[in-house]
TORKEDO-136652 format. One line per 5 residues: number of its first residue (from 1); their letters; for each residue x, y, z of C-alpha. Coordinates in steps of 0.05 Angstrom, whole numbers, plus 32768, in hexadecimal, padded with zeros to 4 digits. Layout:
NUM> A> X:Y:Z; ...
//
This chain:
1> SACTG> 7FFE:8004:8000; 8038:802D:8013; 805E:8024:7FCF; 8021:8032:7FA5; 8018:8077:7FC5
6> LKNAT> 7FD4:806A:7FDE; 7FE6:8071:8027; 7FBB:80B3:8034; 7F83:80A0:7FFD; 7F3E:808D:800E
11> PERPL> 7F01:807C:7FE2; 7EE9:80C3:7FF9; 7F28:80E3:7FE8; 7F46:80B9:7FAE; 7F8B:80C1:7F8A
16> FAAYE> 7F89:80E2:7F44; 7FA5:80A3:7F26; 7F93:80AD:7ED9; 7F72:80D4:7EA3; 7F5C:80C8:7E58
21> VQWTT> 7F46:80F5:7E1F; 7F10:80D6:7DF5; 7EF5:80F1:7DB1; 7EAB:80EF:7DA0; 7EBE:811C:7D60
26> PPEEE> 7F0B:8119:7D5B; 7F2E:8158:7D35; 7F32:8151:7CE6; 7F7D:815C:7CE8; 7FB4:814E:7D1A
31> RSLIT> 7F8C:8126:7D4B; 7FC4:810D:7D6E; 7FED:814C:7D7A; 7FAA:816D:7D91; 7F9D:8137:7DC1
36> HELEA> 7FE3:8137:7DDE; 7FD5:8185:7DEA; 7F92:8177:7E10; 7FB1:8143:7E39; 7FE7:8177:7E4F
41> VVRPA> 7FAD:81A6:7E65; 7F9A:8175:7EA0; 7FBD:8193:7EDA; 7FD0:817D:7F10; 7FE3:813C:7EEE
46> PNNSI> 7FE2:80F9:7F10; 801E:80E2:7F2F; 804B:80B5:7F04; 804A:806E:7F13; 8078:8030:7F05
51> LGMRP> 8054:7FEE:7F00; 801F:8008:7F28; 8048:8024:7F5B; 8056:806A:7F6F; 809A:806F:7F8E
56> TVALH> 80A3:80B7:7F8D; 805E:80C2:7FB3; 806D:8089:7FE5; 80B7:80B4:7FF1; 808F:80EF:7FFC
61> NMVKP> 805C:80CE:802C; 8097:80AA:8056; 80C4:80EC:805E; 80A9:811E:8098; 80A1:8163:8080
66> PKKET> 80E2:818A:807E; 80E8:81C7:80AE; 810A:81F1:8075; 810F:81EC:8029; 8153:81D7:8029
71> GLRHL> 8177:8197:8040; 8171:814C:8033; 8129:8148:804A; 8112:817E:801F; 8131:8155:7FE3
76> LKNKI> 8119:8115:7FF6; 80CD:812F:7FFE; 80C2:8165:7FCF; 80FB:8159:7F97; 8102:810E:7F93
81> GSAPV> 80BE:8104:7FB1; 807D:811C:7F95; 8040:812C:7FBB; 8000:8106:7FA9; 7FD1:8120:7F7B
86> YLEQV> 7F88:8112:7F94; 7F4A:811B:7F6A; 7F30:8155:7F90; 7F6C:8180:7F7D; 7F58:8179:7F34
91> PLNDI> 7F2E:81B1:7F19; 7F06:8187:7EE6; 7ED6:81B9:7ED2; 7F0B:81EE:7EC3; 7F31:81BB:7E9C
96> DGALV> 7EF1:81AF:7E74; 7EEF:81F6:7E61; 7F3B:81F8:7E53; 7F31:81BA:7E24; 7EFA:81E0:7DFC
101> NRLNN> 7F2F:821D:7DFA; 7F67:81F7:7DDE; 7F37:81D9:7DA7; 7F1D:8225:7D97; 7F64:8233:7D8A
106> HGYFS> 7F6D:81FF:7D58; 7F2D:8219:7D34; 7EFA:81EA:7D56; 7ECB:8220:7D6E; 7E8D:81ED:7D79
111> ATARH> 7EB4:81C0:7DA6; 7E9B:81A9:7DEA; 7EBC:8180:7E25; 7EA1:815C:7E5F; 7EBD:812B:7E91
116> ETVVK> 7EAA:80E8:7EB1; 7ECC:80D2:7EF4; 7ED5:8088:7F04; 7EEE:8078:7F4A; 7F07:8034:7F61
121> GRKAS> 7F18:8025:7FA4; 7F4C:805E:7FB9; 7F5B:8072:7F70; 7F33:809C:7F42; 7F3C:80A2:7EF3
126> VVFIV> 7F1C:80D9:7EC9; 7F08:80D5:7E82; 7F02:8115:7E58; 7ECD:810C:7E22; 7EDA:8142:7DED
131> DAGAP> 7EB7:8155:7DAD; 7EE0:817A:7D7D; 7EA4:818F:7D47; 7EB7:81A9:7D06; 7EF0:81DC:7CFA
136> HRIRT> 7EF0:8224:7CDE; 7F1B:8225:7C9D; 7F41:825E:7C83; 7F1D:8273:7C39; 7F4B:82B3:7C2A
141> ITYAD> 7F8E:82D8:7C48; 7FA2:831B:7C36; 7FDB:8343:7C52; 7FE4:838F:7C5F; 7FB7:83CC:7C5A
146> STDTL> 7FDA:83FD:7C2E; 8014:840A:7C03; 8049:842E:7C2F; 808F:840E:7C3A; 8079:83E5:7C75
151> NTRIA> 8038:83CA:7C59; 805B:83B9:7C1C; 808B:838F:7C40; 8052:836D:7C67; 8032:835D:7C23
156> RAQAR> 8075:833D:7C07; 8075:830D:7C46; 8038:82EC:7C2F; 805F:82CB:7BF5; 807D:82A0:7C2D
161> ATIRP> 8042:829D:7C5E; 8041:825A:7C85; 7FF3:825E:7C84; 7FC8:8251:7C4A; 7F81:8251:7C2E
166> NDIYD> 7F59:8214:7C46; 7F84:8209:7C86; 7F5F:81FF:7CC5; 7F5F:8239:7CEF; 7F98:8233:7D23
171> LAALT> 7FAD:826A:7D54; 7FF2:824F:7D5E; 7FFD:824F:7D13; 7FE4:8298:7D0D; 800E:82AF:7D43
176> AERQR> 804D:828A:7D29; 803D:82AD:7CE2; 8034:82F2:7D01; 807A:82EB:7D28; 809B:82D2:7CE7
181> VADLL> 8080:8315:7CC4; 8095:833D:7D05; 80DF:8322:7CFC; 80E3:8330:7CB3; 80D6:8377:7CC3
186> RNNGY> 8105:837D:7CFB; 813C:8364:7CCE; 8129:839D:7C9C; 8131:83D8:7CC6; 80F0:83DA:7CF4
191> YRIKD> 8115:83D7:7D36; 80DA:83E4:7D64; 80A6:83BC:7D41; 808B:837D:7D6A; 805C:8342:7D56
196> DHLVF> 8027:8361:7D84; 8022:839C:7D50; 8008:836D:7D19; 7FC5:834D:7D1E; 7F9C:831B:7CF6
201> RADTG> 7F50:8335:7CEA; 7F22:82FD:7CE0; 7EE1:8304:7CBE; 7EB4:82C7:7CC3; 7E78:82E4:7CA3
206> QGIRT> 7E84:82C8:7C5D; 7E76:8281:7C64; 7E69:8248:7C8F; 7EA2:8237:7CBE; 7ECF:825F:7C90
211> MDLHL> 7EF3:829D:7C9C; 7F1B:82D6:7C7B; 7F5F:82E8:7C98; 7F7E:8331:7C8E; 7FC3:833C:7CAB
216> RVKPH> 7FD0:8384:7CBB; 7FF4:83B7:7CEB; 7FC5:83C7:7D29; 7FA5:8409:7D26; 7FC2:843F:7D53
221> TSVAA> 8007:841F:7D52; 8039:844F:7D69; 8063:8479:7D34; 80A9:8457:7D51; 808E:8416:7D48
226> VQRYT> 8080:841D:7CFA; 80BF:8446:7CF4; 80FD:842A:7CC8; 8144:8438:7CE7; 8186:8437:7CCF
231> LGRIR> 81C7:842D:7CF9; 81F2:8468:7D09; 822C:8467:7D34; 8247:841D:7D49; 8274:8419:7D87
236> VHGDH> 8294:83D9:7D9A; 82A6:83CD:7DE2; 82D4:838F:7DDA; 82E5:8387:7E1E; 82B5:83AE:7E44
241> DPLLA> 82C1:83B5:7E8F; 8282:83D7:7EAE; 82B3:83F1:7EEA; 82E6:8412:7EBC; 82E0:844C:7E8E
246> PNDSV> 82F7:8446:7E44; 8346:8456:7E41; 8349:845C:7DF4; 8322:844F:7DAF; 832F:8447:7D64
251> WQDSM> 8308:8445:7D24; 8309:83FA:7D0B; 82D9:83E2:7CD1; 82B0:8423:7CD3; 82A4:8416:7D20
256> LYVNY> 82BE:8437:7D5E; 82E3:8405:7D86; 82E5:8417:7DD1; 8321:83FC:7DF9; 831A:83F0:7E42
261> LNSYR> 8357:83BA:7E52; 8377:83BA:7E0D; 836E:836F:7E0D; 8358:8363:7DC6; 8369:8379:7D80
266> PEVIT> 8333:83A1:7D69; 832F:837F:7D24; 8325:833C:7D48; 82E6:8358:7D67; 82CA:8383:7D36
271> RGVFL> 82C8:8349:7D01; 8293:8326:7D2D; 8263:8366:7D27; 8234:8363:7CEB; 8210:83A5:7CFB
276> KPGAW> 822C:83DE:7CCE; 8220:8429:7CCD; 81F0:8442:7C9A; 81CE:83FC:7C8F; 8187:83EF:7CA8
281> YSARY> 817B:83CC:7CEB; 817C:8384:7CEB; 8168:8357:7D26; 818A:8320:7D03; 81CC:8343:7D01
286> EEWTK> 81C1:8358:7D48; 81B9:8311:7D5B; 81F2:82F9:7D30; 821D:832D:7D52; 820E:8314:7D99
291> RYLSS> 8217:82CD:7D84; 8253:82D2:7D5A; 827D:82F7:7D95; 8262:82CC:7DCE; 827B:828E:7DA5
296> YGVYK> 82C5:82A7:7DAE; 82BF:8288:7DF0; 82E0:82C4:7E0E; 82A6:82EC:7E25; 8278:82E7:7E62
301> SVTVT> 8241:830F:7E3E; 8233:8334:7DFB; 81FA:8368:7DF8; 81E8:839C:7DC7; 81C2:83DC:7DD3
306> FTDDS> 81A4:840F:7DA9; 8198:8458:7DB6; 816E:848A:7D88; 819D:84BE:7D68; 8186:8503:7D8C
311> TEYGV> 8185:852C:7D48; 8174:84FC:7D10; 8133:84D6:7D17; 8130:8492:7D02; 8180:8483:7D11
316> LHADV> 8198:8455:7D4B; 81DE:8453:7D67; 81F5:840F:7D7F; 8222:83FA:7DB9; 823F:83B3:7DB6
321> RAVPL> 8252:83A1:7DFD; 8281:8361:7E04; 8293:8352:7E4C; 82CF:8323:7E4F; 82D7:82E8:7E7D
326> KRWPL> 8315:82E4:7EAC; 8353:82DC:7E81; 837A:82AB:7EA9; 8352:8277:7ECE; 8371:823F:7EF8
331> YTELN> 8349:8202:7F06; 834A:81BF:7F23; 831C:8186:7F1D; 8318:8149:7F4E; 82EE:810E:7F35
336> AISKS> 82E3:80C5:7F3E; 82D8:8093:7F04; 82B2:8054:7F02; 82B0:802B:7EC0; 8285:7FF8:7EAB
341> NNFAG> 82C0:7FC9:7EA6; 82C5:7FCA:7EF0; 8300:7FFD:7EF2; 82F8:8034:7F29; 8322:8069:7F44
346> PGMKV> 832E:80B7:7F4D; 834C:80E6:7F1E; 8364:812E:7F1B; 836B:8167:7EEA; 8392:81A9:7EEF
351> GFKDR> 8384:81DA:7EBF; 839A:821F:7EA8; 837D:824D:7E6E; 838A:828D:7E49; 834F:82AF:7E28
356> DLFRG> 837E:82E1:7E03; 83BE:82C2:7DF1; 83D3:82F0:7DB7; 839E:8326:7DC1; 8371:8304:7D8F
361> AEILN> 8340:82E1:7DBC; 8369:82A2:7DB3; 835E:826F:7DEA; 8396:8241:7E05; 8382:8207:7E33
366> VDLIG> 83BA:81E0:7E57; 83A2:81A2:7E82; 83C9:8172:7EB1; 83A5:812E:7EB9; 83B0:80F5:7EE7
371> RFETQ> 8383:80BE:7EF7; 838E:807B:7F1E; 8359:8041:7F16; 8356:7FFD:7F32; 8322:7FC1:7F1B
376> VAGAN> 82F7:7FB7:7F54; 82D4:7F75:7F38; 82DB:7F43:7F06; 830F:7F11:7EF4; 8348:7F3F:7EFA
381> KGTNA> 8332:7F62:7F37; 836D:7F87:7F55; 8389:7F9F:7F0F; 83A1:7FE5:7F16; 83B2:801A:7EE6
386> YEISA> 83C3:8066:7EDE; 83C9:809A:7EB0; 83EE:80D9:7EAC; 83E4:810D:7E73; 83ED:8158:7E5D
391> KAGLQ> 83C4:8175:7E2A; 83CA:81BC:7E0A; 8398:81DD:7DD9; 8394:821D:7DB1; 8356:8239:7D95
396> IPRIV> 835D:8271:7D62; 8319:8295:7D51; 8326:8293:7D06; 833D:8269:7CCD; 838F:826B:7CCD
401> PFNLL> 83AD:8281:7CA4; 8372:8294:7C7A; 8337:82C3:7C83; 8304:8296:7C70; 82BC:8287:7C84
406> RTARA> 82AE:82D1:7C94; 8264:82C5:7C82; 8261:8289:7CB5; 8238:82B4:7CE2; 8219:8280:7D11
411> FVPST> 825B:8274:7D3A; 82A1:828C:7D32; 82C9:825C:7D06; 8309:824A:7D30; 8351:8228:7D27
416> RIDLG> 835E:81EE:7D57; 83A6:81DC:7D67; 83AE:81A1:7D9B; 83EB:8180:7DB7; 83EA:8146:7DEC
421> YGLFR> 8417:8114:7E10; 8405:80DC:7E3D; 841F:809E:7E5F; 83EA:8063:7E6F; 8404:802A:7E99
426> RIGLY> 83D7:7FE9:7EA9; 8406:7FD4:7EE2; 8423:7F90:7ED8; 840D:7F8C:7E91; 8421:7FBF:7E61
431> GIESA> 842F:8011:7E5C; 841D:803A:7E20; 843F:807F:7E10; 841A:80A8:7DE4; 841F:80F1:7DC4
436> NASFG> 83ED:8115:7D93; 83EA:8155:7D6D; 83AF:8174:7D40; 83A9:81B1:7D14; 8364:81BF:7CFC
441> YLWRQ> 8322:81E6:7CF2; 82E3:81E7:7D12; 82A5:820F:7CF7; 8257:8214:7CF6; 823B:8223:7CB4
446> TPRKW> 81F3:8230:7CD4; 81E0:821F:7D21; 81CB:81D9:7D09; 8207:81C8:7CD9; 8251:81C7:7CEE
451> HDLKL> 8294:81AF:7CD7; 82D1:8192:7CF8; 8310:818A:7CCE; 8355:8174:7CE4; 8383:8181:7CAF
456> VDLSY> 83BC:815E:7CDB; 83AD:812A:7D0E; 83F2:810D:7D25; 83F3:80DA:7D5B; 842A:80AA:7D75
461> SSLYY> 8424:8071:7DA3; 8457:8043:7DC0; 844E:8004:7DEA; 8489:8017:7E17; 8481:7FE1:7E4A
466> SSDVF> 8464:7F9A:7E42; 8466:7F65:7E7A; 8475:7F17:7E6B; 8431:7F09:7E72; 8418:7F3E:7E41
471> NVFLD> 844E:7F2B:7E14; 8434:7EE3:7E14; 83F1:7EFC:7E01; 8409:7F29:7DC7; 8437:7EEE:7DAF
476> ANPTV> 83F5:7EC3:7DA8; 83D4:7EFC:7D85; 83FC:7F1C:7D4D; 83C5:7F46:7D35; 83BB:7F65:7D73
481> RRSFE> 8406:7F73:7D7E; 8409:7F96:7D3C; 83D0:7FC2:7D53; 83F9:7FDA:7D8B; 8438:7FE0:7D64
486> EQFIL> 8421:8005:7D27; 840E:8044:7D4D; 8430:8082:7D23; 83F0:80A2:7D06; 83F4:80E4:7CD8
491> GTSYT> 83B1:80F1:7CB5; 8376:811B:7CA7; 832D:811A:7CC7; 82F1:813C:7CB7; 82A8:813A:7CDA
496> YTVST> 8268:8159:7CBF; 822C:815C:7CEA; 81E9:8176:7CD9; 81AA:8179:7D05; 8160:8185:7CFA
501> RPSRN> 813D:81C1:7D1E; 8125:81B1:7D63; 80DB:81AD:7D6C; 80AA:819B:7DA4; 8084:816F:7D78
506> KGTLL> 80AD:8154:7D40; 80EE:812A:7D49; 8137:8145:7D46; 8168:811D:7D16; 81B0:8128:7D1D
511> TSFGI> 81DE:810E:7CE9; 822A:8109:7CEF; 8260:80EF:7CC0; 82AA:80E9:7CCA; 82E1:80D1:7CA5
516> DIAGN> 832A:80C6:7CB7; 8362:80BA:7C86; 83AB:80A9:7CA2; 83EA:809A:7C80; 83E3:80B0:7C38
521> SLSAL> 8411:80E9:7C34; 8448:80C1:7C59; 843B:8087:7C29; 8443:80B4:7BE9; 8482:80D0:7C06
526> RGGLS> 84A3:8090:7C15; 848D:8063:7BDB; 8451:807D:7BBA; 8407:8063:7BC3; 840C:8032:7B86
531> NPAPE> 8448:8013:7B9E; 843F:7FD4:7BCD; 8461:7FDE:7C0F; 8497:7FBA:7C25; 848D:7F7D:7C53
536> EGYRL> 84A2:7F9F:7C8D; 847C:7FDE:7C7B; 8496:8024:7C70; 84AF:8045:7CB1; 84BB:808E:7CC7
541> FGKRF> 84E6:809A:7D04; 84F6:804F:7D08; 84A9:8048:7D14; 847A:8025:7CE4; 8440:8058:7CD2
546> SQFAR> 83F8:8047:7CC8; 83D0:804C:7C8A; 8382:803F:7C90; 833D:8068:7C83; 8309:8068:7CB8
551> FRPEL> 82BD:8079:7CAB; 8292:8091:7CE3; 8248:80A1:7CD4; 8218:80A8:7D0B; 81CC:80B8:7D11
556> RYSQP> 81A7:80D2:7D4E; 815C:80DB:7D52; 812C:80F6:7D86; 80E6:80F4:7D88; 80B7:8116:7DBF
561> LGDGR> 807E:80F0:7DD7; 8041:810B:7DFB; 8047:814F:7E15; 8094:814F:7E04; 80AC:8138:7E44
566> SQLAS> 80BD:80F7:7E2D; 80E5:80E2:7DF7; 80F9:80A7:7DCB; 8143:80B0:7DB8; 816C:8085:7D8C
571> RIQVG> 81B4:8080:7D70; 81D5:8054:7D35; 821D:8055:7D30; 8246:8037:7CFC; 8294:8033:7CF8
576> VALPY> 82C0:8018:7CC0; 830E:8019:7CC1; 8334:7FFD:7C87; 837E:7FF2:7C89; 83A3:7FEF:7C4C
581> GNSDV> 83E7:8003:7C32; 8419:8003:7C64; 83EE:7FE4:7C93; 83C7:7F9F:7CA1; 83A7:7FB4:7CE0
586> VPYVR> 8387:7FF3:7CFA; 83AA:8011:7D3A; 838C:7FFC:7D7D; 837E:8046:7D88; 8354:804E:7D4D
591> QFFVG> 832A:800B:7D4F; 82E2:800A:7D64; 82C5:7FEC:7DA1; 827E:7FE1:7DC5; 8268:7FD8:7E06
596> GTNSL> 8269:800B:7E47; 8245:8047:7E60; 8230:8067:7E1E; 822C:8029:7DF1; 8211:7FE6:7E01
601> RGFRA> 8204:7FEF:7E46; 81F9:7FA5:7E5B; 823F:7F92:7E4B; 8283:7FA9:7E69; 82AC:7FDE:7E42
606> RSVGP> 82CC:7FC4:7E03; 82B9:7F7D:7E1B; 828F:7F67:7DDA; 82AA:7F48:7D96; 82CC:7F4B:7D64
611> GTYVP> 8290:7F22:7D49; 8285:7EE3:7D71; 82CB:7EDF:7D8A; 82D9:7EC8:7DD2; 831A:7EDF:7DF2
616> AQQTG> 8342:7EA3:7E14; 8347:7EAA:7E5C; 838E:7ECC:7E65; 839D:7ED7:7EB1; 83AE:7F1A:7EC4
621> VLIDQ> 83A3:7F34:7E7C; 8368:7F65:7E69; 8367:7F7A:7E23; 832D:7FA2:7E04; 830A:7F7F:7DC7
626> TGEIK> 830C:7FAC:7D93; 82FD:7FA6:7D48; 82FF:7FCF:7D03; 82B7:7FCA:7CF3; 827F:7FE7:7D24
631> FEANL> 8234:7FE3:7D26; 8210:7FFD:7D62; 81C5:8011:7D69; 81A5:802E:7DAA; 8159:803C:7DB9
636> EYRFP> 8145:8060:7DF9; 8105:8077:7E16; 810F:80B3:7E45; 80D9:80C9:7E72; 80CB:80F4:7EB2
641> IAGYI> 80C6:80D4:7EF9; 80C3:810E:7F29; 80E6:8152:7F28; 8128:814E:7F09; 8126:8103:7F0D
646> KGALF> 8122:80DE:7ECC; 811A:8098:7EB7; 812A:8072:7E7A; 8121:802A:7E58; 8152:801B:7E23
651> TDAGN> 816C:7FE2:7DF9; 81B1:7FE0:7DD6; 81D0:7FB5:7D9C; 8211:7FB0:7D7A; 8252:7F8E:7D6A
656> VWLVN> 8297:7F99:7D4E; 82BB:7F6F:7D1E; 82FE:7F65:7CF8; 8306:7F77:7CAE; 833D:7F43:7CA2
661> DDPER> 833F:7EFD:7CC1; 8366:7EF2:7CFE; 8371:7EA8:7D10; 8381:7EBD:7D5B; 8338:7EDB:7D5B
666> PGGVF> 830D:7EAA:7D39; 82C5:7EC0:7D29; 82DC:7F0B:7D29; 82DC:7F1B:7CE1; 829D:7F42:7CC3
671> DLQKA> 826B:7F14:7C9C; 822F:7F3E:7C84; 8204:7EFB:7C83; 8213:7EF2:7CCA; 821B:7F38:7CEB
676> VDELA> 81D3:7F40:7D02; 81D8:7EFA:7D23; 8218:7F14:7D45; 81FC:7F53:7D66; 81FE:7F57:7DB3
681> VDAGF> 81C0:7F70:7DD2; 81AF:7F8B:7E15; 8174:7FAF:7E3C; 8171:7FD7:7E79; 8150:800F:7EA3
686> GIRFD> 8170:8052:7EB8; 8168:8088:7EE3; 8181:80D0:7ED5; 818A:810B:7F06; 8183:8144:7ED4
691> AEVIV> 8189:8180:7EF7; 8194:81A4:7EB6; 81DD:81BB:7ECA; 81F0:8173:7ECE; 81D7:812B:7EBE
696> VRLDM> 81EB:80F7:7EEB; 81D9:80B4:7ED0; 81CF:806B:7EEE; 81C1:8036:7EBA; 81B2:7FED:7ECC
701> ATPLR> 81B4:7FBD:7E92; 81B8:7F70:7E7F; 81CE:7F4C:7E3E; 8199:7F2E:7E18; 81C2:7F13:7DE0
706> RPSLP> 820A:7EFB:7DE4; 822C:7EEF:7D9C; 8263:7EC8:7DC0; 8235:7E90:7DD3; 8227:7E5A:7D9D
711> IGDRW> 81F5:7E63:7D61; 81AF:7E5A:7D80; 81C0:7E65:7DC8; 81D4:7EAE:7DC9; 8191:7EC6:7DE7
716> TFDDL> 819D:7EC7:7E2F; 8159:7EC4:7E4E; 8164:7E7D:7E63; 81B2:7E86:7E77; 81AC:7EB3:7EB0
721> EPKVF> 81D8:7EB5:7EEF; 81B7:7E9F:7F33; 81C8:7EE2:7F55; 819B:7F16:7F30; 81D2:7F4F:7F36
726> DNIVF> 8204:7F22:7F15; 81D5:7F29:7ED6; 81D8:7F78:7EDD; 820C:7FA9:7EC7; 820B:7FEB:7EEA
731> NIAIG> 8222:8028:7EC9; 822D:806D:7EE9; 823C:80A7:7EBB; 8233:80F0:7EB2; 8203:8109:7E7A
736> YPF> 81D7:80E3:7E4B; 81F7:80AB:7E1F; 81E3:80CD:7DDF
//
C-alpha cells in the first residue's frame, strides 16, 4: 500500500490516477497533435507510476516535512519525491472550458467538452469527452492597406506566406506568420516595429464556416514604430570595463573602436561587427554581431544598444559592448572514474588558460593530467594502471594564414593547433608512450552545419615496456603485435555534421560523416603509391608508418512524444578502417570497439568481438577487443519521473569485425551474410539526475544476445547466472550517451 502511494487516499478522497481524452467527432487534421495538446491542458497531472507503483509519492509520504526549503529532507520530500495528487485538486469544469478554448484556437468554434469520473477503491480516473465539430477555413488572404514603403514591404511578404487559402484557421499559425512578417520588417530598417503592431482582421460573413483574412498595421500605431531607420555612428567597445573610463579610440573599418585595457587589436574585433554606418538597421545583423563575437570564447557578454540621433530623425547610433572574461584563469579538477570494465580510481587535472595570447583573441590551453585506476572486480581484480599526460591547444579566431570564410556569420571560423604527450602504464603488463600534434580548421556554415578539418594529424605511439606475460600474448597474436607496433600516423581528417531545425512536435535528425586518411603523402615520398611496399614496409625515423583510410558515418534521431517531455532517441554508428599500401593492419589506437557506458551498456568496455571470437584465458593479461569494421545501433525511450529525475528504457546492438582473416582470432573476419547473426544485444533501465547544468546517469543493463556463444544458442534468456546482479552491468557516467 505504501509503495503504491495510496497511503493517505480514501474512496471519499481518491487519488487522481489517470485520465483520457476521447473524441465523439475528432479534428479533420492533425488529430494526434491536437490530442497531445489537449492532454497537456490537464493540470495538475496524475503522479507518474511504474508498474502500478508510485515510488516518488511513497517517498514524499514517508519523509517528515522539512523545517526549511533546503537540506536533505527537503530534497527527498519535494525534489525527488512528489506530493500525491487527489481528484479534489483537479478543476474538472475549468479543464472542460480550457479544452474548448484550445479547439477554438485551431478553428473549431463549435467544439464542446464534458467529463466523466470513474472511482475504483482509492483511485479515480477521468474521461474527457470532446466533440470538435466542423472547422472554419480560410477563403482569401490579403496583405497591407496602402502603397507606402512599409505597406509595400508587407505586401511583398505574402509571396512566402506560411498560410494559404483553404487552410483551417489556426491561431498559432497566424501568430507565427505575423512574427515572420515583423522580422522581415526589422531586418529592413524598421527598428521599433513589433509583431503586436500587426493584426489579422477576420471577416466571417462571406460564407458558412469560412473567413477572409487581411493583414495590416494596427490603427493608431505610433510614428516611431513605422519609421525606417539608418545607422549613424558605430562605436565598438572591444574590451569594455564598466568601472574604467576609455583610454583611447581609433577609427577602424568605418567604426570607432574604443579601448579600455588595450587587450585586442581593433581589426580582430571589428571584423565580427556586421552593422555598418549608413546602412539600414537590421535585426539579423545585430544578432549576427552578438553571436559572432560571443563565439570567440573570450567574452563574458556582448550587447548592442541603440540611441536616436539628437539632430536627425530616423538615424540610430550603435554601441557594441563586449565585456571580456578573465584573461589568465588557473583551474584544477579532481575526479573519480568508474568504468564498465571494472576499473575505478581518482584523477586530477591542472590547467592554465590565456584568452589573449597575441592580442588577437587567441586562446591557449595547457593541461597536466594524471589518473590512477585499479580493477575492482573481475578475473583480473587488482590490476593497476596509471596515466600521465600533458596537452596544449591554441585556438585562433580566423583561418590561418588566409582570410577566408568572412561570410560565415553563424560563428567565428577558427584555426586549431594541438600538441600532446602521454604515458600509459598497465602495471605488470605493458606501457605505451604517445605523442600527437594536429593543425586544422573548425567552422560553422550555419547554426546547424559545421565542418572540422585537420590538415595535419600526426601521432606517434611506442610500446616502451612489455612484460614477459604480455610478450607471450603478443607472440601468440602477431596481428595484435603489429597493431601495437605500427603507430606512426601522419594523415588528414575531415568531419561534416548537419542537423535539422529543433521542433517541439517534429523529430530532430543529426547526420555526421567523417573520413581519416593516413600515410599517403609519406608513401608517395618514399616509393610512390603505385609501387608495392617492401616486405618490412617503408620506415620514417626508423619506425614503420601506417597507411589506412577510415570512414565514420553516424545518424542520430530524436522524436518528442506526447506533451514533449518524453522522447524517443536513436543512434546508428558505422565505422570502416581499411589498411593498405605500407600497412596490413590498422593501428591499435585507430581501431573500433563496442561496449561500455556510451556504447553497448550490457557489456564491459571493449569486451565484444571481433565477430564471434572468444579470447583465450590469459592469466594477468587484459587486452581490449577491437576491430576494423564497426556497427552499432542504440534506441532509448526517455521519460520524466519527478522533478529533475528522469528515467530511460533502452536497448543496444552492435559488434566489431576484422577486414582480413586472423588465424589467431577465429570468427573475427567480417562476413555480410553472417553479420546480423553476430550482433551483440542488450537492454536495460536507467535513472538520470538531470539538473540542466549537469546530468549524472546510472544505467543498468543485461546482455540479451552474445555472439561468442555457439550458433542457435546466442540468446541468453535461458543462460542466466544464479545471482541476479551477476547478470547486470552497472554504468555510471556524466551526460547522456548520445
